[in-house]
C-alpha positions in Angstrom: -11.5 11.1 -17.4 -12.7 9.8 -14.2 -11.4 7.5 -11.7 -10.3 3.9 -13.5 -10.3 0.7 -11.6 -9.1 -2.7 -12.6 -7.6 -5.9 -11.1 -4.2 -6.6 -12.3 -3.5 -10.1 -13.9 -2.6 -12.9 -11.5 0.4 -14.3 -13.4 3.7 -15.6 -11.9 7.0 -16.2 -13.6 10.0 -18.3 -13.0 13.6 -17.2 -13.9 16.4 -19.7 -13.9 20.1 -18.9 -14.7 22.7 -21.8 -15.6 26.3 -21.6 -15.5 28.8 -24.5 -16.3 27.9 -26.2 -13.0 25.0 -24.7 -11.3 21.3 -24.0 -12.3 19.6 -21.6 -10.0 16.3 -20.3 -9.6 15.4 -16.5 -9.1 12.1 -15.0 -7.9 11.1 -12.0 -10.0 8.8 -9.3 -8.4 6.2 -6.9 -10.1 8.2 -4.0 -10.0 6.5 -1.4 -12.1 3.0 -0.7 -13.3 2.6 1.9 -16.2 -0.9 3.1 -17.1 -2.0 4.5 -20.3 -5.6 5.5 -19.4 -6.5 7.4 -22.8 -5.5 4.0 -24.5 -7.1 1.8 -22.1 -3.9 -0.1 -21.8 -1.4 -0.8 -19.2 2.2 -2.1 -19.0 3.5 -4.4 -16.0 7.4 -5.1 -15.4 8.8 -7.7 -13.4 12.4 -7.7 -12.0 14.7 -10.3 -11.1 18.3 -10.1 -10.3 21.0 -12.8 -11.8 24.2 -12.3 -10.3 27.1 -13.2 -12.8 29.5 -15.6 -11.7 33.2 -14.5 -11.2 33.9 -15.4 -14.8 31.1 -13.9 -16.6 31.5 -16.2 -19.7 30.7 -19.1 -17.6 27.0 -17.7 -17.5 25.2 -20.0 -20.1 21.6 -19.1 -20.0 18.9 -17.2 -18.7 15.4 -18.5 -19.2 11.9 -17.1 -18.1 8.9 -19.1 -17.8 5.1 -18.2 -17.2 3.9 -20.2 -14.3 0.4 -21.3 -13.7 -2.5 -18.3 -13.1 -2.5 -17.7 -9.6 -6.2 -18.2 -8.3 
């Protein structure tokens, strides 16, 4: 198999966490690209860090949303 060239999808995500009193936005970043060239597939992994509150049971939700496509 020779060289393979392609453009990564231009997508963006928003990650929100919610505690008893605070809602925070976290910015995920594209972290890993895994290529499966024999199958013509690839996997993209985004990573975001959400710090837990001092009392972890106060973390009520973590939500991930896809934003608009980046032009």
